[in-house]
C-alpha positions as CSV (number, residue, x, y, z in Angstrom):
1,X,5.6,-54.2,64.9
2,X,3.2,-51.8,63.2
3,X,0.8,-49.8,65.4
4,X,-2.5,-48.2,64.4
5,X,-5.1,-45.7,65.1
6,X,-8.7,-47.0,65.9
7,X,-11.7,-44.9,66.0
8,X,-14.1,-45.5,68.9
9,X,-17.1,-43.6,70.2
10,X,-16.8,-41.6,73.3
11,X,-19.0,-43.8,75.5
12,X,-17.1,-46.9,74.6
13,X,-13.7,-45.0,75.3
14,X,-14.9,-43.9,78.7
15,X,-15.7,-47.6,79.5
16,X,-12.2,-48.7,78.1
17,X,-10.6,-46.0,80.3
18,X,-12.6,-47.2,83.4
19,X,-11.6,-50.8,82.7
20,X,-15.2,-52.0,82.2
21,X,-14.8,-52.5,78.4
22,X,-11.7,-54.8,77.6
23,X,-12.9,-56.2,74.1
24,X,-13.4,-54.0,71.2
25,X,-15.7,-55.4,68.4
26,X,-15.3,-54.9,64.7
27,X,-17.3,-56.1,61.8
28,X,-14.1,-56.8,59.7
29,X,-11.1,-58.9,60.4
30,X,-8.2,-56.9,61.7
31,X,-4.6,-57.9,60.4
32,X,-2.5,-56.7,63.2
33,X,0.0,-58.6,65.4
34,X,-0.7,-59.4,69.1
35,X,1.3,-56.9,71.2
36,X,0.8,-54.1,68.6
37,X,-0.3,-50.6,70.1
38,X,-3.8,-49.1,69.3
39,X,-4.0,-45.4,69.5
40,X,-7.5,-44.7,70.5
41,X,-9.1,-41.9,68.7
42,X,-12.3,-40.8,70.4
43,X,-14.9,-39.8,67.7
44,X,-16.5,-36.5,67.6
45,X,-17.6,-34.5,69.5
46,X,-14.2,-35.2,71.3
47,X,-12.1,-35.6,68.2
48,X,-8.8,-36.5,69.8
49,X,-6.5,-39.5,70.6
50,X,-6.7,-39.7,74.4
51,X,-5.7,-43.3,75.0
52,X,-3.7,-46.3,73.9
53,X,-3.9,-50.0,74.5
54,X,-2.1,-53.2,73.6
55,X,-3.6,-55.8,71.6
56,X,-4.0,-59.1,73.8
57,X,-5.8,-61.2,71.1
58,X,-7.7,-61.1,68.0
59,X,-10.6,-63.6,67.4
60,X,-12.8,-63.6,64.2
61,X,-15.8,-65.9,64.8
62,X,-19.5,-66.1,64.2
63,X,-21.3,-63.3,66.2
64,X,-23.0,-65.9,68.6
65,X,-19.6,-67.3,69.6
66,X,-18.0,-63.9,70.1
67,X,-21.0,-63.0,72.2
68,X,-20.7,-66.1,74.1
69,X,-17.1,-65.7,74.8
70,X,-16.8,-62.0,75.1
71,X,-20.3,-60.5,75.7
72,X,-19.8,-59.1,79.1
73,X,-16.4,-57.6,78.0
74,X,-17.7,-55.8,74.9
75,X,-19.9,-53.7,77.2
76,X,-23.0,-53.2,75.2
77,X,-26.5,-54.7,75.5
78,X,-27.2,-57.9,73.7
79,X,-29.8,-56.2,71.5
80,X,-27.2,-53.6,70.4
81,X,-24.8,-56.3,69.6
82,X,-27.4,-58.4,67.6
83,X,-28.3,-55.2,65.5
84,X,-24.5,-54.3,64.9
85,X,-23.6,-57.9,63.8
86,X,-26.9,-58.6,62.0
87,X,-26.2,-60.3,58.7
88,X,-22.5,-61.0,59.4
89,X,-21.2,-64.3,59.1
90,X,-18.2,-63.4,61.3
91,X,-17.1,-60.5,63.4
92,X,-14.0,-59.7,65.2
93,X,-13.2,-59.2,69.1
94,X,-9.9,-57.4,69.8
95,X,-8.7,-58.0,73.5
96,X,-7.4,-54.6,75.0
97,X,-4.7,-54.7,77.7
98,X,-2.3,-52.1,79.3
99,X,-4.7,-49.4,78.6
100,X,-3.2,-45.9,79.2
101,X,-4.8,-42.4,79.2
102,X,-2.4,-40.1,77.4
103,X,-0.9,-37.1,79.6
104,X,-1.6,-34.9,76.6
105,X,-4.2,-35.8,74.1
106,X,-3.5,-35.4,70.1
107,X,-6.5,-33.5,68.7
108,X,-7.6,-33.8,65.1
109,X,-6.2,-30.4,64.2
110,X,-2.7,-31.5,65.3
111,X,-2.9,-34.8,63.4
112,X,-3.8,-32.8,60.3
113,X,-0.9,-30.4,60.9
114,X,1.4,-33.6,60.7
115,X,-0.3,-35.1,57.8
116,X,-2.5,-32.9,55.4
117,X,-5.9,-34.2,54.7
118,X,-5.8,-36.8,57.6
119,X,-9.3,-38.3,58.3
120,X,-9.9,-40.5,61.3
121,X,-10.4,-44.0,60.2
122,X,-13.6,-45.7,59.8
123,X,-11.8,-49.0,60.6
124,X,-8.2,-48.7,61.5
125,X,-5.3,-46.7,60.2
126,X,-1.8,-48.2,60.5
127,X,1.0,-45.9,61.7
128,X,4.1,-46.9,59.4
129,X,7.3,-45.0,60.6
130,X,7.2,-43.5,56.8
131,X,3.8,-41.7,57.5
132,X,4.2,-38.1,58.4
133,X,1.5,-38.7,61.1
134,X,3.8,-41.1,62.8
135,X,5.8,-38.3,64.3
136,X,2.7,-36.9,66.2
137,X,2.7,-40.1,68.1
138,X,6.5,-40.8,68.4
139,X,8.1,-37.4,68.5
């Protein structure tokens, strides 16, 4: 099973760690297996991986259906959801379970020490064992 790094804004990571947000929203389909691990990179100003979660489900549906099924667990106001998904035929909901806060976070500098030129993903970045960065997570 291939794991991945996913970039999420600090306020959403806080809600994930608090157990309030159990569904992450993306405007593109995510091609990952159920049970894969997502390493959660908290975007700047935090700039580090500080949590992980397992993918429970992935659903790609029209925005109205995603909101109806998962709105309360996406943990954003409906107006923000509508603005984010405006003009999209479908969006993707990613169910998150087994969320764990890391004992020691992995900062951006450390990731770049392992993999020169590493940039946090705009969408997701798969962690293949062949990647230099893999060792930062599975040393």
